[in-house]
N, C-alpha and C positions, 0 to 999 in steps of 0.2 A: 504494500500500500504506500501511497505518497506520504511524505512527512506531514502534510496538513491533515490527512486522514488519521495518521498515527497520533498526532497531537490532539485532535478532536476526541478520539476514542479515550485516550488517557485522561483527559481533563473532564469531559462532559458525558461519558457513558452513563445512562440512567441507573445502572446497577453497580458498576465498579469504578466510575470516574472519580478523579481526584476531588473535584469540587462538590460532588454529590455524596461523598462518603467520609471526607476528612475535615479536620479543623486546621486550615492552612496558616492562620494568622497568629502573631504574637509569640511569646517565649516558648509556649508549649507546641507551637506549630512549626512551620518550615521557613517562614520569612516574616518580616515586620514592615508595614507600610508607613508612610509619613504621618497619617492621622494617628497611628498607634505610637509614634515616636513622641509626639507632643501635641497638646491642645492648641498650641499657637498656629499650627498648620491649618486646622479647620477654621480658626478664628479669622485668619487672614484671607482664606478663600471666601469666607462669608463677606468680608469687606469688599472683595472684588465683585462678588455676586450682586450685592446691593448697589454698587456703583454701576455695574453693567445694566441692571434694571433701569436705573435713572437715565443712563446714556441712551437707551433705546426708546425713551419716551415715557418711562414709568407706567406701562400698561396695567390697568386695574385687573384685567383678567389673566395675567401671566401665570404660567405654571413653572415652578422652580423644581428641577429634577436632578437627581444623581443617578448615573448609570454605572453598574458594577460596584455597588456600595459596600462590599466586604461585610464587616460586622455591624455597620451602621454608625461607626464612631464619627466619621466625617460629618454625616448629616446631623448627628446629635450636637456636635460642636458648632456647626453652622447655625442651627436653630437657636441655640442659646445666645450666640453672638448677635444674630439678627434681631432677636427679641430685645436685646439691650440697645441696639441701634435705633429700632423703630418697632415698638410693640404692635402698632396698628398694621404694619407691613406683614408681620407673621400671621396675625389674626385674619387679615383680609385676602390672603393668597392660598393657592393650592400647592402642596408639596408632594412630590412623587419620587418613588424609588423604582428603578428598572432592574429587575433581578430574575435570572432564569432558574436559579437553584432553589427549590422549596426548602431545603435544609438551611441555606443561608438566609432566606427570607424570614424564617422562624427566629433565627438569631437576631436579625435586625429588629424585629418587632419587640423582642425582649429589651434590646438596647434602648429603644425609643419609647418605651412604655410610659415614661414620665417626662417626655420631651415637651417643648413649648408648643408643638403642633403635632398632629397625627397625620403622617403621610399616607398616600394611597400607593398600592403596589401594582406594578405592571411587569409583564415579561418581555415586551418589545416596545421599541420607540413608536411603532405604528399604532399602538394602543392608546397613546397619550391623547388627551383632549385637544381638539383643534383650537389652539390659542397661542399667543406669543410664548416662547419657550426660552428659559435660561437654564442651561444644562451643564453639569459638571461631571467629569469622569477622571478618576485618579487610578493609575495603573490598570487601565481598561484594555487598550489596544495590544499591549504586549502579550496578553493571554489568548488572543485570537490566533487561530492556526495560520502557519506560513507554508508556502511551497518552496522547496529548494531545488536548485539545478546545479549540476557538477560538470566541470570541464573535463572531457574525456578525449582520447585520440580521435573519436568519431564526431566530436563537437560537443555542444552543450546538451545534456540529457537530464531528465528529471531524476532527482535523488529519491530513492524509495527505501522502505524498511522491509527487509526480508529476514531469512534465518539461515544459519549455517547447517551443516550436516548433523551436528549434535544438538540442534534446536535452539541455539542462542540467537538473539536478534542481531542483525548487522545491516549496515547501509549498503545499498547496491545502486547501480545506474540503471534506470528504467528507460522505456521507449519514448516518453514524452519529451518535448522540447519547448523552451520559452519563446514568447513573442520577442523577436529580435529587437523590436523598437523599444522594449523595456530595459534592455541591457545597457549598462554604463559604457562610456566611450572606450574604456580600456579593456573591455571584455575579451576581444579577440587576441589580445596580447597576454592574457592571463595564463599562468602556468597550469599544467594538468593538475586536477584535484581542487582547483579554485571553486568556491561556492558563491552562488547568486540566489537571493531570496526575493520572493514576491508575496503579497498578502491579500489575496482577493477577498477574504472574509472581512478584513479590516476596512478595505476600500469600500466594500458594499455598505458597511455600517456607517462610515463617514459620509457616504453619498446620501444615505437615508436621513441622517441628522442634518446635513447641509441643505437638503431639499426642504426639510421641515422649517428650518430657520429662514430660508429665503422666502418661503410661502407665507409663513405666519409671523415672522419677525422674531427677534430675540438675539441671543448670544450663547457661545459655548466656550468652555474652558477645559482643556484636556492635558493631563500631566502624566508623563511616562518617561521611561529611559529609552534613548534612541539617538538618531543621527539625522542629518540633513543630506539626503542622497540624490540620485542612486549611487550605490557603492557595492563592491564585492566584499564578501566575508561571511563566515559562518557565525551567526549570533544565537543559534538555537542552544538553549541551556536548560539545566534542571537544578532546582534547589530542594534539598531535603535536610531537615534538621539544621537549618541555618548554615548549610555548607553546599558548595557546588557538588553535583552528582553527575554520573554518566547518564545521558538522556535516554539510553536504551536499557539501563540497569534495573529500574524499578517502575515499570509502567503502571500508572494509576496510584502510585505511592509517593510521587514527587511532583512538585510544581514545574510545569514546562512553560517557558516563555521565549520570546525572541525580540530583539531590539526593533524599535519602531522607526520606519522611514517617514519622517515628518514632511519631507518634500512631496511625497506621493499623496499624503492626506491633504496637504495644503492645496495641491492642484485640483483635487476634487471639489473642495469648498470654493475655490476661486471660479470654477466652472459654473457655479450657481450665483456668481456675482458678489460673493462675500470677501471680506478682507481678512488676511491672516497675519498674526504676529507671533513669532517664535523666539523665545529667550530661555536662558537657563533657569532652573528652579531657584538657584541662589539669587540671581538678578531679580526675579519676580518677587520673592519673599522679602528681600531687602528693600525693594522699592515700595512695598506695601507697609513697611514699618516693623519688620521682624525684630530689629535691635531695640527699638523703642518699646515694643510690647514685652520683650524679654526683661527690659529694665523695670517696667511697671510690675511685672509678674514677680520679679525677685525682690522688690523693695520691701524691706523689713523682714525678709526671710533669713533663715540661718545660713551660715557660710556653706554648709553642705547642700542646702536647697539651691542656693545661687549657683553653685558649681554644677549641679544637675541641669539647671536651666541653660547655662552656658554650653554644656555638652549637647543639649538638644538643638541649640542654635547651630552649632558646628555640624551636627549630623544632618540637619535639614538644608543648610546653605553652604557648608564648607566645600571647597573645590576637591578635597580628597574624599568626600562622602557623597551625599545626594546632590549637592549644589551644582556640579558641572554635568554629571552623567544624566540627570533628569532634566527634561525640557518641558516648557509650558507653552501650549499653543492656544492663543485666543482666536476665536472665530466670531467675526463681527460684521454687521452691515457696512457697506461702503460708506466712508466718511465718518464713521462712529469711532470715538476714542474713549476708552474707559480710564477715567482719572479719579481714583478714590480721594475723598477729602482727607 
């Protein structure tokens, strides 16, 4: 099977998939996301969300949605912050979570049981009400399946997962070939064994979101690790127990991801007349006031607590941590600029 089919089965199989059977997040899971690192992340994303709503005309019927909401921590922090910014805003708008996993949806409902608003749950973007949409997704696109192609003596062939004579999983070169127009300029000069990735599932989702924003108005914010391509390279990886793992070693028991090509996603949104801005997570959070928020949060706290907060800032925005690897993509109507107060 293709790498995309393997990835989809491992992550989303209804009976044995990683996201349908395991608790992936936090110290007891396999990885930690930014909302779990610090409440400051969700607070600052809420500041952006509120500013984006104002920037697109403050529509009274807007739906505020998170897609791929994990344990619900980001939405909980956003709702608390939005209530402090404008209690009437929270009371007067609909909030939504888009989640395909019933198990994770149940966890999210527990997380949000005493939140400032009660969101509605949906499984697909297409199910959302027809209204202006402000949508946020953190570490969403990296978990969607990718196709891989490998350079062979016969040319570029689809990379597939098969098995050896003793039954072990192994990569093979299959019969499929990529659309040559998608290959980067240096593809023909690449050495044998070079890898090229495409992500039809990601692009389809981005196209759906962009079409909705173009039709009904609104804005999107997507945070993920990745690059601005196209580029060659194998970014398919597995995380298990907070360490890198062989992607074929524990199917269904490890988180599988691949880096996001933000250029490909941006082109899709631009095709719908939308404007794109991409910057690093560090730049984004610092511009929103991460250092100032950390200072207020640490005021009057013990030295130990202040050191913990400094560590959270470094992890979220430091160049050696999430600050450079993670990128933030704003999807906005043409001519609209989000400038938080």
